[in-house]
N, C-alpha and C positions, 0 to 999 in steps of 0.2 A: 442206499449209498454207503460205501465203506468209509471208515474213519479217515484212512489216508486220503481218499478222493475228496472229502469234505475239506481237509486241510489245504489240498492243492488249489481247490476252487477259491479258497480264501486267500490265496497268494502266499501260502506258507509251504516251503519245501523242506521235508525231513527224510532221513534214510529209512529204508524198509525196516531194519532191525529196531530202530528207535520207535517207528510206527507200531510194531508189535509190542514193544514194552509199554507204549502209552495205552494201547488197547487192553493189555493185560491189567494195567493199573486201573483203568476205567472199569473193567468187569469185576476186579477184585474189590474195588470200593463199592460198587453197586451191591455185590454179594454181601459185603460186610454190613452195609446199611440195612439190607434185607434181614440179615442175622439179627442185628440189633433191635429191629422192629418186631421180629418174631419173638425174641427173647423177652422184650418189654411186654408183649401181649401175653405170653405164658406166665410171667411173673404177676401180672394184674389178675389173670384167671385164678392162679393159686391163691393170691390174697383175697379175692372175692369168695372163693371156696371156703377158705379159713374163716372169713368173717361170717359167712352163712352158718358154719359149724358152731361158732361162738354164740351167735344169736339163737341157734337151735338149743344149745346147752343151757343158755340163760333162761329161755322159756320153760324148759323142762324143770329146771331148778325151782322156778316160781310156782309151777304146778305142783311139784313135790312138796313144797313149803306149805301150800295151801291144804293139800291133803293131810299132811302130818298134823296140821293145826286142828282139823275138823274131824278126821276119821275116828271111828270107834270100833275096835274089834279086829283090826287088820294087822297082819305081820308085815315085817319090813319088806320081804320079797313081794308081797301082794301090793304094797304101796308103790313099789317100783314098777310093777306091771300096770297098775292103774295110771301112773304117771305117763307111761309110754302109750297106753291105749287112748287116753284123753288127748294126748298130743296128736297121735296118728289120725284119729277120727275128726279133730278139729281141722287138720290139714285137708283130709279127704273132702269134707263138706263146706269148707270155708268159714267154719265158726271161729269166734273169739273163744279160746278155751275157757275164759271166765264165764261164758254163758252156760257151758256145760257144767262147770263146777257150781254155779249159782242154782242151776236146775236140780242138781244132786242134793245140795244142801236143803233146798226147799222141799224136795220129795222125801228124802229119807234121813236128813241130818247127817249123812255120811256114816250111818250106822250099818254094820254088816247084818245081812239076814232079815231085813225088815219086810213086813207084810202089812198091807193096808186093810181096813175093814172091808174094802171092796175087792180084796184078793190080788191087788197089784203087788208085785214082788221085786226085791232087790234094790240096788242103789237108785235106779231111775224109775222104780215103781211101775214096771211094765206088767200088764195083764197077761196071763197065759194065752188067751185067745189072740190078742194082738201080737205077742212074741212068736207064736206059732206061725201066724200068717206072714209076718215079716221074714222069718227064717226060711219058710217055704219059697217065698218070692225070690230071695237072694241066695238060696242053697247055702245057708249058714250052719247046717248041721244041728238041727233041733233034736234034743234027747229028752223030751218031756219037760214039764214045768220046773223041774229042779235045775234046768239049764239056766233059769233066771237068777239063781243064787250064785252063779258064777260071775263075779264082779266084772271082769273084762267083757264077757259075752253080753251081760246085761247092758253095759254102756254102749257096745256096738249096736244092739238093738234099739236102745233109747235114742241115740243120736241119729240113727237112720229113720226112726219113726218121726222125730221132729223135722228132720229134712223133708220127708215126704209130705208132711203137713204144710211146710213152708211152700213147697211146690204147688200144693192143691189150693191153698188159700191166697197165695201171692202176697203174704203179709206175715211178718215175723210175729207181731203181737197176737194176731188171730191164731197163728199156729201154736203159740205158747198156751193160750187159753184153751184150744182144742186138745192139747196134750193132757190137760187136766180134766176138762169137761167131757171130752169125747168128740170125735169128728161129727157123727151124726147129730148129737145134741146141739152142737154149735151151728150146724147148717139149719136145724129147725128153727132155732132162735133168729138166725139171720133172715130166714124165709118169712117169719112171722113179724119181722120188723121190731123184735124186742131188743131192750137194752142188754148189751153183753156184760157178763160179770167180769170185773177186773181185779177182784181181791187177790186171786192167784197170780195174775200177771204182775201186780204191784209187788207182791212178795219176791218174785223171781228177779224183777228189775231192782229192787231194794238190795237184795243180796248181791247182785252184780255190781251195783254202785259201791257197796261196802267193800267187797273184795278188791275192786279197782283202786279205791282210796287207800285202803289198808296196805296193800302190797305194792303200791306205786307202780301199777301195771300199765304200760303203754298199749292201748288197744289198737289192733290193726283194722283196716277197713274191711270188716267182715260182718256177718250177722251179728246183731246186737249193737253194732256201732251206731251211737247216737241215740239208742233206745233207752239207755239207762236213766235219763232224767225225764222221759216222757210219762205223763200221767193222763194224756188225753183219753177220752173214751173211744173205743175201737168202733 
């Protein structure tokens, strides 16, 4: 039903030119309201994007500060690379970055070039056999065991390994124990009904809690959320 016809049915008679003017005003107002709504939506979108960038920057700064406080033997450009890779891998697997940082501190004290008596290498103390298997499965470009001394690559493998353990054991605490003890060794203890060792787990969680308190870090709802105060037997 046309605008003019609706007016006539209402008992109002106006000239045709005036009818066109009123229709034009109506359309213009509708379009203007639509423009205002679109403009409001775009502004809110931009503000949200800016807020996310600010939050990302703040998170990276906190990671950077922690690395600078604990690292031994790294150059500034390496610290910047470590900050980025820890942030990226935390996002990839849904970790709280503090869990990764706590694990690194527990494993290698953030010292460059660490090698354990058992042959585990790098920041996250990955064994060459484990690193090779992970790299082959995920096409990560394995170039021999010396690859594990590349800090960023080591962290990618270590975070991937922990993630696979979480998926296998369906439990973050058991995954952390398995990261240290070994997957097969943990399964054997579980199968025999033996008490699981918690010394390593306690160290990781203690470091996690310490970092969270010291750096006033607001943990996200990610792996390790709520785990920091747990001391129950697994």
